[in-house]
C-alpha positions as CSV (number, residue, x, y, z in Angstrom):
1,M,38.4,88.5,33.8
2,T,39.8,85.6,35.6
3,G,36.6,83.6,35.2
4,K,36.7,84.2,31.4
5,T,40.3,83.1,31.2
6,E,39.5,79.8,33.1
7,T,36.5,79.1,30.8
8,N,38.5,79.6,27.7
9,Q,41.3,77.4,29.0
10,Q,38.9,74.7,29.8
11,S,37.1,74.8,26.5
12,Q,40.3,74.5,24.4
13,Y,40.8,71.1,25.8
14,A,37.2,69.9,25.2
15,P,36.7,67.9,22.0
16,S,34.3,69.7,19.7
17,G,30.7,68.4,19.8
18,H,31.0,67.0,23.4
19,P,28.5,68.4,25.9
20,D,29.6,70.0,29.1
21,I,30.1,67.5,31.9
22,D,27.6,67.7,34.8
23,E,26.7,65.5,37.7
24,G,23.9,63.8,35.7
25,R,20.9,62.0,37.1
26,V,20.6,59.3,39.8
27,G,19.3,55.9,38.7
28,V,17.9,53.1,40.9
29,L,17.8,49.6,39.6
30,L,15.7,46.9,41.3
31,V,17.0,43.5,40.5
32,N,15.2,40.2,41.1
33,L,16.2,36.6,40.3
34,G,14.7,36.0,36.9
35,T,12.0,34.3,34.8
36,P,11.5,32.6,31.5
37,D,9.9,34.7,28.8
38,A,7.2,32.1,28.3
39,P,5.9,28.9,30.0
40,T,7.3,26.7,27.3
41,P,10.1,24.1,27.4
42,G,12.3,26.2,25.0
43,A,12.0,29.4,27.1
44,V,12.5,27.5,30.3
45,R,15.6,25.8,28.8
46,R,17.1,29.2,27.9
47,Y,16.5,30.5,31.3
48,L,17.8,27.5,33.1
49,R,20.9,27.4,30.9
50,E,21.8,31.0,32.0
51,F,20.8,30.4,35.7
52,L,22.5,27.1,36.2
53,S,25.7,28.2,34.3
54,D,26.4,30.8,37.0
55,A,29.3,29.5,39.2
56,R,27.7,31.4,42.1
57,I,24.7,29.1,41.8
58,V,26.5,25.8,41.3
59,D,30.1,26.1,42.3
60,L,31.2,22.7,41.2
61,P,34.2,22.5,38.8
62,R,33.0,23.5,35.3
63,V,34.5,20.3,33.8
64,L,32.2,18.3,36.0
65,W,29.1,20.4,36.1
66,L,28.7,21.6,32.5
67,P,28.4,18.1,31.0
68,I,25.7,17.3,33.6
69,L,23.9,20.6,32.9
70,H,23.9,20.3,29.1
71,G,23.7,16.5,28.9
72,I,21.1,15.7,31.5
73,I,19.4,18.7,33.2
74,L,18.7,20.9,30.2
75,N,17.2,17.9,28.4
76,A,15.1,16.5,31.3
77,R,14.0,19.4,33.4
78,P,12.5,22.1,31.0
79,A,9.3,20.3,30.1
80,S,8.2,19.6,33.7
81,A,9.3,23.1,34.8
82,A,7.3,24.6,31.9
83,R,4.2,22.7,33.1
84,N,4.6,24.3,36.5
85,Y,5.0,27.7,35.1
86,Q,1.8,27.2,33.1
87,K,-0.1,26.7,36.3
88,I,0.8,30.1,37.6
89,W,1.3,32.2,34.4
90,R,-0.5,35.5,34.3
91,K,-2.5,35.0,31.1
92,E,-4.0,38.5,31.0
93,S,-0.5,40.1,30.6
94,D,1.3,37.0,29.3
95,E,4.1,37.1,31.9
96,S,5.2,35.4,35.0
97,P,4.1,36.7,38.4
98,L,7.7,37.6,39.3
99,R,8.0,39.9,36.3
100,Y,4.6,41.4,36.9
101,Y,5.2,42.2,40.6
102,T,8.8,43.4,40.1
103,R,7.6,45.9,37.5
104,A,4.7,47.0,39.8
105,Q,7.2,47.6,42.6
106,A,9.4,49.8,40.3
107,E,6.3,51.7,39.1
108,G,5.2,52.3,42.7
109,V,8.6,53.6,43.8
110,A,8.9,55.7,40.6
111,K,5.8,57.7,41.7
112,A,7.5,58.5,45.0
113,F,10.8,59.5,43.4
114,S,9.6,61.1,40.2
115,E,11.6,64.3,40.7
116,E,14.7,62.7,42.3
117,A,15.7,59.5,40.5
118,V,15.1,57.4,37.5
119,I,13.7,54.0,38.7
120,D,14.1,50.9,36.6
121,W,14.0,47.1,37.1
122,A,15.9,44.1,35.8
123,M,16.3,40.3,36.2
124,R,19.6,38.7,37.0
125,Y,18.7,35.9,34.6
126,G,16.5,36.3,31.6
127,E,14.9,39.6,30.4
128,P,15.0,42.5,30.9
129,S,18.7,41.8,31.5
130,L,20.7,43.7,34.1
131,A,23.2,44.8,31.5
132,S,20.6,46.2,29.2
133,R,18.9,48.2,32.0
134,I,22.2,49.7,33.2
135,S,22.9,50.8,29.7
136,A,19.4,52.3,29.5
137,L,19.8,54.2,32.7
138,K,23.2,55.5,31.4
139,D,21.5,56.6,28.1
140,R,19.0,58.5,30.2
141,G,21.8,60.5,31.8
142,C,22.3,58.6,35.0
143,T,25.9,58.9,36.1
144,R,25.1,57.5,39.5
145,I,23.3,54.2,39.9
146,L,22.0,52.5,43.0
147,V,21.4,48.7,42.5
148,I,19.1,47.1,44.9
149,P,19.1,43.2,44.9
150,L,15.6,42.2,46.0
151,Y,16.9,39.5,48.3
152,P,16.3,40.3,52.0
153,Q,18.8,37.7,53.2
154,Y,22.3,37.8,51.8
155,S,23.8,34.8,50.0
156,A,26.7,34.5,47.6
157,T,24.2,32.7,45.3
158,T,22.0,35.8,45.0
159,T,23.2,39.1,46.3
160,A,26.9,38.5,45.3
161,S,25.8,37.2,41.9
162,V,24.0,40.5,41.2
163,A,27.1,42.4,42.1
164,D,29.2,40.2,39.8
165,A,26.8,41.0,36.9
166,V,26.7,44.7,37.6
167,F,30.4,45.1,37.4
168,N,30.7,42.9,34.4
169,A,28.1,45.1,32.7
170,V,30.2,48.3,33.2
171,K,33.7,46.9,33.0
172,N,34.1,47.8,29.3
173,M,32.4,51.2,29.4
174,R,34.8,54.1,28.7
175,W,32.8,56.3,31.1
176,Q,31.4,54.2,33.9
177,P,28.6,55.4,36.1
178,A,29.3,55.5,39.8
179,I,27.8,52.3,41.3
180,R,26.4,51.6,44.7
181,T,24.9,48.2,45.6
182,A,22.5,48.1,48.5
183,P,23.1,45.4,51.2
184,A,20.7,42.7,52.3
185,F,18.0,43.8,54.8
186,P,17.1,40.7,56.9
187,D,16.5,42.7,60.1
188,A,15.4,46.1,58.7
189,P,12.5,47.4,60.7
190,A,10.6,48.5,57.6
191,Y,10.9,45.0,56.2
192,I,9.7,43.3,59.4
193,D,6.9,45.7,59.7
194,A,5.9,45.1,56.0
195,L,5.9,41.3,56.6
196,G,3.7,41.7,59.6
197,A,1.2,43.9,57.9
198,V,0.8,41.7,54.9
199,A,0.6,38.6,57.0
200,R,-2.1,40.1,59.2
201,R,-4.1,41.2,56.2
202,G,-3.9,37.7,54.7
203,L,-4.7,35.8,57.8
204,Q,-7.7,38.1,58.5
205,T,-9.3,36.9,55.3
206,L,-9.6,33.4,56.7
207,D,-12.6,32.1,58.5
208,W,-10.4,29.7,60.4
209,A,-7.2,30.1,62.5
210,P,-4.0,28.2,61.6
211,E,-2.7,25.9,64.3
212,R,0.8,26.5,62.9
213,V,2.5,29.0,60.6
214,V,5.6,27.6,58.8
215,I,8.2,30.2,57.9
216,S,9.7,28.9,54.7
217,F,12.9,30.2,53.1
218,H,14.5,29.1,49.9
219,G,17.1,26.4,50.6
220,L,20.9,26.3,50.1
221,P,23.4,23.5,50.1
222,Q,24.7,22.9,53.6
223,R,28.3,23.2,52.4
224,Y,27.7,26.8,51.4
225,F,26.9,27.7,55.0
226,D,29.9,25.6,56.2
227,A,32.1,27.7,53.8
228,G,30.9,31.0,55.5
229,D,27.8,32.0,53.6
230,P,25.7,34.0,56.2
231,Y,22.3,33.1,54.5
232,Y,21.1,30.7,57.3
233,C,21.9,33.2,60.0
234,H,20.1,35.9,58.1
235,C,17.0,33.7,57.7
236,A,17.1,32.8,61.4
237,K,17.2,36.5,62.3
238,T,14.3,37.3,60.0
239,A,12.3,34.4,61.4
240,R,13.0,35.5,65.0
241,L,12.0,39.1,64.4
242,L,8.9,38.1,62.5
243,R,7.8,35.9,65.4
244,E,8.3,38.9,67.8
245,E,6.3,41.1,65.5
246,M,3.5,38.7,65.2
247,G,3.5,37.4,68.8
248,W,4.3,33.8,67.6
249,T,6.4,31.3,69.5
250,E,9.1,29.2,67.7
251,G,6.9,26.1,68.3
252,F,4.0,27.8,66.6
253,A,6.0,29.2,63.7
254,P,9.0,26.9,62.9
255,M,11.5,27.8,60.3
256,A,12.0,25.5,57.3
257,F,13.7,25.5,53.9
258,Q,12.3,24.6,50.4
259,S,13.4,24.1,46.8
260,K,16.1,21.4,47.4
261,F,17.9,20.5,44.2
262,G,20.2,17.6,43.7
263,R,21.4,14.9,46.0
264,E,23.7,16.7,48.4
265,K,22.7,17.8,51.9
266,W,20.8,21.1,52.1
267,L,19.8,23.3,55.0
268,E,17.2,21.6,57.2
269,P,14.4,21.0,58.1
270,A,12.8,20.8,54.7
271,T,9.5,22.6,54.3
272,E,7.5,19.7,52.7
273,E,8.8,17.3,55.3
274,T,7.9,19.7,58.1
275,L,4.3,20.0,56.7
276,Q,3.9,16.3,56.5
277,K,5.3,15.8,60.0
278,L,2.9,18.4,61.5
279,A,0.0,16.7,59.7
280,G,1.1,13.4,61.1
281,E,1.0,14.9,64.6
282,G,-2.6,15.9,64.1
283,V,-2.3,19.5,62.9
284,K,-5.2,20.1,60.6
285,S,-4.9,23.7,59.6
286,I,-1.7,25.5,58.6
287,A,-0.4,28.6,57.0
288,V,3.0,29.1,55.2
289,I,4.8,32.5,54.9
290,T,7.8,32.9,52.6
291,P,9.7,36.0,53.7
292,G,12.7,35.3,51.6
293,F,10.7,36.2,48.5
294,V,9.5,39.8,48.1
295,A,7.4,38.9,45.1
296,D,5.2,35.8,44.4
297,C,6.9,33.5,42.0
298,I,7.0,29.8,41.0
299,E,8.6,28.9,44.4
300,T,5.6,30.4,46.3
301,L,2.7,29.9,43.9
302,E,3.5,26.5,42.6
303,E,5.9,24.9,45.0
304,I,4.1,26.1,48.2
305,D,0.5,26.9,47.3
306,I,0.1,23.9,45.0
307,A,2.6,21.2,45.7
308,A,3.2,21.7,49.4
309,R,-0.6,22.2,49.9
310,A,-1.2,18.8,48.2
311,A,1.5,17.1,50.4
312,F,-0.1,18.5,53.6
313,I,-3.6,17.4,52.6
314,A,-2.4,14.0,51.6
315,A,-0.7,13.6,55.0
316,G,-3.9,14.3,56.8
317,G,-4.2,18.1,56.9
318,E,-7.4,19.8,56.0
319,Q,-6.9,23.6,55.7
320,F,-3.9,25.3,54.1
321,Y,-3.1,29.0,53.4
322,S,-0.1,30.5,51.6
323,I,0.4,34.0,52.8
324,P,1.1,36.3,49.9
325,C,4.5,37.9,49.4
326,L,5.0,41.6,49.8
327,N,4.4,42.1,46.1
328,D,3.1,45.6,45.3
329,A,1.7,46.3,48.8
330,P,2.1,49.9,50.0
331,E,4.4,48.5,52.7
332,M,6.7,47.1,50.1
333,V,6.9,50.4,48.2
334,G,7.6,52.1,51.5
335,L,10.4,49.6,52.3
336,L,12.0,50.3,49.0
337,G,11.7,54.0,49.5
338,T,13.4,53.6,52.9
339,I,16.3,51.6,51.4
340,I,16.7,54.2,48.6
341,R,16.8,57.1,50.9
342,R,19.4,55.4,53.1
343,E,21.7,54.0,50.4
344,A,21.5,57.0,48.0
345,A,22.3,59.5,50.8
346,G,24.3,62.3,49.3
347,W,22.9,61.6,45.8
348,I,19.2,62.1,46.6
């Protein structure tokens, strides 16, 4: 009798036509940096406009930066960047490698969590947009969403920017899903193990042994580190743990930073300068590993495997190997599964 009374009391306050409220489903959203939709100047310009307009990426005063961006960079850079994308574009599926591998990672994880969570993927810049995929997860009944930024090392320019975009995407929703954002994982055992496994498999394909292995991370302006960004420290920790996993010394596997942009001082040493210096010292065979990227992209396939290779050979080197990123390797899917189990505890 009491139960019937409570049910009637609840129902009289529920608007007609509204479904009963339940806990809903759990969604997991993998988020990587972004990619143009096509290897064309127009598509690259749209992508760069969104990317370089983010104050997390370039934190200069808008009154100074935006005229430079729109007056110089977006006119001068898209054509050359498009040519670089053309060198690495996956013609069979007409997409960038970053999009291809991020989707493959999501599909691999979805197989493991088919009964427990809805797995999706998005890009911080470009398509599919983060906001659109959060809406899609919500439309599929996900009232709890775990967001995993696919950046092993934390930086305000990457991890924090994803968090900004996530909460901007839900701030105008009448009924917001519960949101969790996974932390960076620079020292996660599953991550270090995955790097080691993929590196060993790659190096075993060679009929020569590298004299050095350069551990290359994406660069960052020095003043970001000076202001408190922990990125450099996270990179150093990953490099140290990777050396321990592989049995490398610091002299054999130095850390370096690539992708410098602009004139200000960035984290050092620079990857290309390191390669040229080693070649000048007589090193003839070298490998490069890029643990800051979990999926091969323009920074690994063009900047390292094409441009950095050419610089090393021109400086006197002879053999060069770019170790693949984790991509859709089983170890990467396992790493993501470990993160999901940990960060969605109580939900899954």
